[in-house]
C-alpha positions as CSV (number, residue, x, y, z in Angstrom):
1,M,115.3,180.8,94.5
2,D,114.2,181.2,98.1
3,A,113.4,178.6,100.7
4,S,109.7,178.6,100.0
5,E,110.3,177.8,96.3
6,L,112.6,175.0,97.2
7,S,110.1,173.5,99.6
8,Q,107.4,173.8,97.0
9,G,109.5,172.0,94.4
10,L,110.4,169.2,96.9
11,E,106.8,168.8,97.9
12,E,105.8,168.4,94.3
13,L,108.7,165.9,93.8
14,G,107.4,164.0,96.8
15,N,103.9,163.7,95.4
16,L,105.3,162.5,92.1
17,L,107.3,159.8,93.9
18,K,104.1,158.8,95.7
19,R,102.3,158.5,92.4
20,I,105.0,156.3,91.0
21,K,104.8,153.9,94.0
22,E,101.0,153.9,93.8
23,G,101.2,153.1,90.1
24,L,103.4,150.1,90.8
25,V,100.8,148.4,92.9
26,K,97.8,148.9,90.5
27,P,98.1,146.1,87.9
28,A,96.0,145.6,84.9
29,R,95.5,142.0,86.0
30,V,96.8,139.6,88.6
31,L,98.5,136.4,87.5
32,E,97.9,133.5,89.8
33,D,101.2,132.0,89.0
34,P,103.5,134.4,87.2
35,K,106.5,132.7,85.7
36,P,109.6,134.6,84.7
37,E,110.8,134.0,81.2
38,G,114.1,133.3,79.5
39,D,117.2,135.1,80.6
40,E,115.3,137.0,83.3
41,Y,115.1,133.9,85.5
42,P,118.0,134.4,87.9
43,A,120.6,131.9,89.0
44,V,119.5,132.5,92.6
45,R,115.9,131.5,93.6
46,L,113.8,132.1,96.7
47,E,111.4,129.5,98.0
48,P,109.0,130.9,100.8
49,L,108.8,128.7,103.9
50,V,105.6,130.2,105.1
51,K,102.4,131.1,103.3
52,G,100.6,134.2,102.3
53,E,100.8,137.4,104.4
54,E,102.5,135.4,107.2
55,L,105.6,136.2,105.3
56,M,105.6,139.7,106.7
57,T,105.7,139.9,110.5
58,A,106.5,142.7,113.0
59,L,109.8,142.7,114.9
60,D,109.8,144.1,118.4
61,L,113.2,145.7,118.6
62,S,113.0,146.0,122.4
63,S,112.6,142.3,122.7
64,L,115.6,141.5,120.5
65,R,118.2,140.5,123.0
66,A,121.9,139.8,122.5
67,G,123.8,137.3,124.6
68,K,122.9,134.0,122.8
69,F,126.5,133.7,121.7
70,S,129.6,133.6,123.8
71,S,131.5,135.8,121.4
72,V,130.5,137.7,118.3
73,A,132.6,139.1,115.4
74,S,131.8,141.1,112.3
75,L,133.9,141.6,109.2
76,D,134.0,143.6,106.0
77,S,136.5,144.5,103.2
78,S,137.0,147.1,100.5
79,S,139.2,147.7,97.5
80,R,140.8,150.6,95.6
81,S,143.1,151.1,92.6
82,L,145.9,153.4,91.6
83,G,146.1,154.0,87.9
84,S,149.0,155.0,85.6
85,S,149.6,154.9,81.9
86,V,151.4,151.5,82.1
87,A,149.8,149.7,85.0
88,F,147.2,149.6,87.7
89,I,147.8,148.7,91.3
90,V,144.7,147.2,92.8
91,L,144.6,146.8,96.6
92,S,142.2,145.5,99.2
93,G,142.0,145.9,103.0
94,G,139.7,144.4,105.5
95,S,138.6,144.7,109.1
96,A,137.0,142.5,111.7
97,Y,135.7,143.4,115.2
98,S,135.5,140.6,117.8
99,T,134.0,141.0,121.2
100,S,136.7,138.7,122.5
101,R,139.7,140.1,120.6
102,G,138.9,143.7,119.5
103,L,139.8,145.1,116.1
104,I,141.5,142.9,113.6
105,T,142.9,144.0,110.2
106,F,143.7,142.5,106.9
107,P,146.5,142.2,105.9
108,F,148.3,143.1,109.2
109,D,146.7,140.8,111.8
110,A,145.3,138.3,109.3
111,S,147.8,138.1,106.5
112,G,147.1,137.5,102.8
113,V,147.7,139.2,99.4
114,P,146.6,142.8,99.5
115,F,148.0,144.0,96.1
116,A,147.6,143.0,92.5
117,L,149.5,144.4,89.6
118,A,147.7,144.7,86.3
119,S,149.6,145.7,83.1
120,Y,150.3,144.6,79.6
121,L,150.8,140.9,79.1
122,D,154.4,141.0,77.8
123,G,155.4,143.2,80.6
124,L,153.9,141.0,83.3
125,R,155.6,137.9,81.9
126,Q,158.9,139.7,81.7
127,I,158.8,140.5,85.5
128,A,157.2,137.3,86.7
129,G,160.5,135.7,87.5
130,S,161.6,138.7,89.5
131,L,158.7,138.8,91.9
132,T,159.5,137.5,95.4
133,S,157.0,139.4,97.6
134,P,154.0,137.3,98.8
135,L,152.0,140.5,99.1
136,V,151.7,141.1,95.3
137,A,149.8,139.0,92.8
138,L,150.4,139.1,89.0
139,K,147.9,136.3,88.3
140,N,144.4,135.3,89.4
141,R,143.5,132.0,91.1
142,A,143.3,130.3,87.7
143,E,147.0,131.3,87.1
144,Y,146.3,133.8,84.3
145,E,147.8,137.3,84.3
146,Y,146.0,140.4,85.2
147,A,146.6,141.7,81.6
148,L,145.0,144.9,80.2
149,D,145.8,144.4,76.5
150,E,143.0,145.2,74.1
151,V,142.5,142.3,71.8
152,E,140.0,140.8,69.4
153,V,137.4,138.6,71.2
154,V,134.7,136.4,69.9
155,D,131.3,135.4,71.4
156,R,129.4,132.1,70.9
157,T,127.6,133.6,67.9
158,G,130.9,134.3,66.2
159,S,130.7,138.1,66.5
160,V,134.2,139.7,66.9
161,T,134.8,142.9,68.9
162,L,137.7,144.5,70.8
163,D,138.0,144.1,74.5
164,S,140.6,144.1,77.3
165,L,141.9,140.8,78.6
166,Y,141.0,141.8,82.1
167,D,139.0,144.4,84.0
168,V,140.4,146.4,86.9
169,N,137.1,146.3,88.8
170,D,137.0,142.5,88.5
171,I,140.4,142.4,90.1
172,G,139.1,144.4,93.0
173,D,136.2,142.0,93.5
174,E,138.6,139.1,93.6
175,L,140.9,140.7,96.2
176,R,137.9,141.7,98.4
177,L,136.4,138.3,98.5
178,S,139.7,136.7,99.1
179,A,140.4,139.1,102.0
180,E,137.1,138.1,103.6
181,N,137.9,134.4,103.2
182,V,141.2,135.0,105.1
183,L,139.3,136.8,107.9
184,L,136.7,134.1,108.1
185,D,139.5,131.5,108.5
186,Y,141.2,133.7,111.1
187,L,138.1,134.3,113.3
188,K,137.1,131.7,115.9
189,D,134.1,133.5,117.5
190,D,130.8,131.8,118.3
191,L,128.9,134.0,115.8
192,I,130.4,135.8,112.8
193,V,128.5,138.5,111.0
194,L,129.6,139.2,107.5
195,D,128.9,142.5,105.7
196,G,127.6,141.0,102.5
197,P,126.4,137.6,101.3
198,I,127.6,134.4,103.0
199,I,128.3,132.8,99.6
200,P,128.5,135.3,96.8
201,T,126.9,134.2,93.5
202,P,127.9,137.0,91.1
203,V,126.8,137.0,87.4
204,E,130.2,135.6,86.5
205,V,129.3,132.2,87.7
206,V,125.7,132.0,86.3
207,T,125.4,128.7,84.5
208,D,124.2,130.2,81.2
209,L,126.4,133.2,81.1
210,T,127.8,134.0,77.7
211,M,131.4,135.2,77.8
212,T,133.8,136.2,75.1
213,V,137.2,134.6,74.5
214,P,140.2,136.0,72.7
215,V,140.4,135.1,69.0
216,K,144.1,134.3,69.4
217,R,143.9,132.7,72.8
218,E,146.4,129.9,71.9
219,E,148.9,132.4,70.6
220,L,148.4,134.6,73.6
221,N,148.2,131.7,76.0
222,H,145.4,133.7,77.8
223,W,141.7,133.2,77.8
224,G,140.8,136.8,78.7
225,K,137.9,137.7,80.9
226,M,136.8,134.0,80.9
227,T,139.7,133.5,83.4
228,H,138.0,135.9,85.8
229,R,135.0,133.6,85.8
230,W,137.2,130.7,86.7
231,S,139.0,132.7,89.4
232,M,135.8,133.7,91.0
233,A,134.7,130.1,91.0
234,Y,137.8,129.1,93.0
235,I,137.2,132.0,95.5
236,I,133.6,131.0,96.0
237,K,134.7,127.4,96.5
238,D,137.1,128.7,99.2
239,R,134.2,130.6,100.7
240,V,132.1,127.4,101.1
241,E,135.0,125.8,102.9
242,A,135.6,128.9,105.1
243,V,132.0,129.0,106.5
244,R,131.7,125.2,106.9
245,G,131.3,124.3,110.5
246,K,131.0,127.9,111.6
247,R,128.0,130.0,112.6
248,V,128.0,132.7,110.1
249,V,125.3,135.2,109.0
250,G,125.5,137.6,106.1
251,V,123.9,141.0,106.1
252,V,123.4,142.5,102.6
253,K,122.6,146.2,102.7
254,R,122.6,147.0,99.0
255,L,119.5,145.6,97.4
256,D,118.9,148.0,94.5
257,Q,120.6,145.7,92.0
258,S,119.0,142.5,93.3
259,F,115.9,141.1,91.7
260,K,115.0,138.1,93.7
261,L,111.8,139.0,95.5
262,S,109.9,140.1,92.4
263,K,110.3,136.5,91.1
264,V,108.4,135.1,94.1
265,P,104.6,134.6,93.4
266,E,103.7,134.9,97.1
267,V,105.4,138.3,97.3
268,L,103.7,139.6,94.2
269,R,100.3,138.6,95.5
270,M,101.0,140.5,98.7
271,L,101.6,143.5,96.5
272,G,98.6,142.8,94.4
273,V,100.6,142.7,91.2
274,G,101.2,140.3,88.4
275,R,104.5,140.1,86.6
276,A,107.0,142.7,87.6
277,R,110.7,143.4,87.4
278,L,111.3,145.4,90.5
279,S,114.5,145.5,92.6
280,D,114.4,144.0,96.0
281,S,114.6,147.5,97.6
282,A,111.6,148.6,95.5
283,V,109.6,145.6,96.6
284,L,110.5,146.2,100.2
285,E,109.6,149.9,99.8
286,L,106.2,149.0,98.6
287,L,105.6,146.3,101.2
288,S,106.7,148.5,104.0
289,E,104.2,151.2,102.9
290,R,101.5,148.6,103.4
291,Y,102.7,146.5,106.3
292,C,105.4,148.4,108.1
293,N,104.8,152.1,107.8
294,A,104.5,153.2,111.4
295,P,107.5,155.2,112.8
296,F,110.1,153.4,115.0
297,T,109.0,149.9,113.8
298,A,110.7,147.0,112.2
299,C,109.4,144.1,110.1
300,F,110.7,140.8,108.9
301,L,109.9,139.3,105.5
302,G,110.5,135.5,105.3
303,P,111.9,133.1,105.8
304,F,113.0,131.8,102.4
305,R,115.2,129.0,101.2
306,M,117.7,130.4,98.7
307,S,119.2,128.1,96.2
308,S,121.9,129.0,93.6
309,H,122.2,127.2,90.3
310,V,125.8,127.7,89.3
311,R,128.3,125.6,87.4
312,V,131.7,126.7,86.2
313,E,133.9,124.7,84.0
314,R,137.5,125.5,82.9
315,E,137.3,125.2,79.2
316,D,141.1,125.3,78.9
317,R,141.4,122.1,80.9
318,G,137.9,120.6,80.5
319,E,137.4,120.3,84.3
320,V,134.6,121.5,86.5
321,I,135.6,124.0,89.2
322,L,132.2,124.6,90.8
323,D,129.0,122.7,90.2
324,S,126.9,123.7,93.3
325,V,126.8,125.7,96.4
326,P,124.8,124.9,99.6
327,D,121.3,126.4,100.1
328,R,120.9,129.3,102.5
329,F,118.1,130.5,104.6
330,V,117.3,134.2,104.2
331,G,115.0,136.9,105.5
332,Y,114.5,140.6,104.8
333,V,114.5,143.2,107.6
334,V,112.8,146.6,107.3
335,L,114.0,149.2,109.8
336,N,111.8,152.3,110.0
337,I,113.8,154.2,112.6
338,G,114.1,157.7,111.5
339,V,115.4,156.6,108.1
340,R,113.9,153.5,106.4
341,S,116.5,150.9,105.7
342,F,116.3,147.4,104.1
343,F,118.6,144.4,104.7
344,R,118.8,140.8,103.5
345,V,120.0,138.4,106.2
346,E,121.5,135.0,105.3
347,A,122.4,131.9,107.3
348,M,123.2,128.3,106.6
349,E,120.6,127.2,109.2
350,Q,117.1,128.5,109.6
351,R,117.4,128.6,113.4
352,L,120.6,130.6,113.2
353,L,118.8,133.1,111.0
354,F,116.4,134.0,113.8
355,D,118.8,133.5,116.7
356,A,121.2,136.1,115.1
357,L,118.6,138.8,114.7
358,G,119.1,140.1,118.2
359,E,122.9,140.3,117.8
360,V,122.6,142.0,114.5
361,F,119.7,144.4,114.9
362,G,119.7,144.8,118.7
363,R,121.9,147.9,118.3
364,V,121.6,150.3,115.4
365,S,123.8,153.3,114.7
366,G,122.6,156.8,113.9
367,N,122.9,156.2,110.2
368,G,120.4,153.3,110.3
369,L,123.0,150.5,110.1
370,P,123.5,147.7,112.6
371,T,126.3,148.8,114.8
372,L,128.3,145.5,114.2
373,I,128.2,146.2,110.4
374,D,128.8,150.0,110.7
375,V,132.0,149.5,112.7
376,V,133.7,147.2,110.2
377,D,132.3,149.0,107.2
378,R,134.0,152.2,108.3
379,H,137.2,150.6,109.5
380,S,137.7,148.5,106.4
381,K,137.5,151.6,104.3
382,L,140.1,153.3,106.6
383,V,142.4,150.3,106.2
384,T,142.1,150.5,102.4
385,K,142.6,154.3,102.4
386,G,145.7,153.8,104.5
387,L,147.0,151.2,102.1
388,F,146.2,153.4,99.1
389,L,148.1,156.4,100.5
390,F,151.0,154.2,101.6
391,A,151.3,152.7,98.1
392,F,151.0,156.1,96.4
393,Q,153.7,157.7,98.5
394,H,156.1,154.8,97.9
395,L,155.4,154.4,94.2
396,R,155.0,158.0,92.9
397,D,158.8,158.1,92.2
398,Y,158.6,155.0,90.0
399,V,155.6,155.8,87.9
400,T,153.5,158.8,86.8
401,F,150.0,158.3,88.2
402,L,146.8,159.3,86.4
403,H,145.2,162.6,87.3
404,D,142.2,160.9,89.0
405,T,144.6,158.9,91.2
406,K,146.5,162.0,92.2
407,L,143.2,163.7,93.2
408,E,142.2,160.7,95.2
409,A,145.5,160.7,97.0
410,L,145.1,164.4,97.9
411,A,141.6,163.6,99.3
412,V,142.9,160.7,101.4
413,Q,145.9,162.8,102.6
414,E,143.4,165.5,103.8
415,E,141.7,162.8,105.8
416,V,145.0,161.8,107.3
417,S,145.6,165.4,108.4
418,R,142.3,165.4,110.2
419,G,143.3,162.2,112.0
420,L,140.8,159.9,110.2
421,S,143.3,157.4,108.7
422,L,144.6,154.5,110.7
423,T,148.3,153.9,111.4
424,L,149.6,151.3,109.0
425,E,152.1,150.0,111.5
426,A,149.4,148.9,113.9
427,G,149.6,145.2,114.5
428,Q,153.2,144.9,113.3
């Protein structure tokens, strides 16, 4: 294959993609008031605050001026895990950049729990009395162990299957959100820009979520993955308190698994479609083709009021952990600067949503991300890589790590040799 053949193939692929997009906006009929049905109706809903095509407006990037806030900070977190045959070590690191204080790291500057140990239930209970370090968690916020045992579980229909008591990825989510809560409490800046939603509402806290429970939960004294749902509810409750009284905006850059916009009739009418199940990124792609296609332009879709219908009850105690979260105001930003990028921006106040646009999007890095977000995104990953390598080097004499963990450690070590990792002793 030569260059001309490659170009021809890519051109054909481009035309196919164009046809797909065109097909999405050619409905058989238009529904005046499309209504989602059944389980497709999300726990999070958007209510437009303006009408019709006024939802989509141009943004003059040159007119976006920073300086409305005396100090600005941004923050992000990330997580990783080290696997072995008997246990997993899950870890999280975080970073903040403040215009008044510079770089801040979790867990060095803002201290919290960076490590969680997941293993078999009997083993965790045997060592529980020996744990003295405040840096390691064996249990979640609901005080249930991070247990990996595979047991029989039953759903509400009575069907019995095999499943683990906990999931390693769920542990990472808990640690990341908790690290962000610590950083939010630590920062005192006039404006705080969070990489991600202000108040997460993951599927685990959806009111009608069906979850399994262990068949022998009384014997085990463990409610399995249901306890992750409870733990997330506590963490979200902490988040509501952490942002209370502060001017915080959230910038969500991954919209391919979000399906909010395709449930808004006004948005569907702008597309000229009826019912559709499109991701938010797909909707924004189609809207930008129509309303924001010129190079070096930016557009704003919104504002919307976003409400979340969540309720989490601890079935083991019969008490409600979380029964509501505050509404947020959101808008979507399309950046067509070399590479087209989509973002959802969230704030607790509508005015703050617009006031913060200049601070967030007034400076954009070469990869199409707002500079404030790009800095903490990269640095939080460096912190986590440093923690990962530090843990690997200290623990490899105690346990045999899985092959994938060894390969990951080699890759991180290579980055260290190139001078890309951070010094773990910084801030100590």
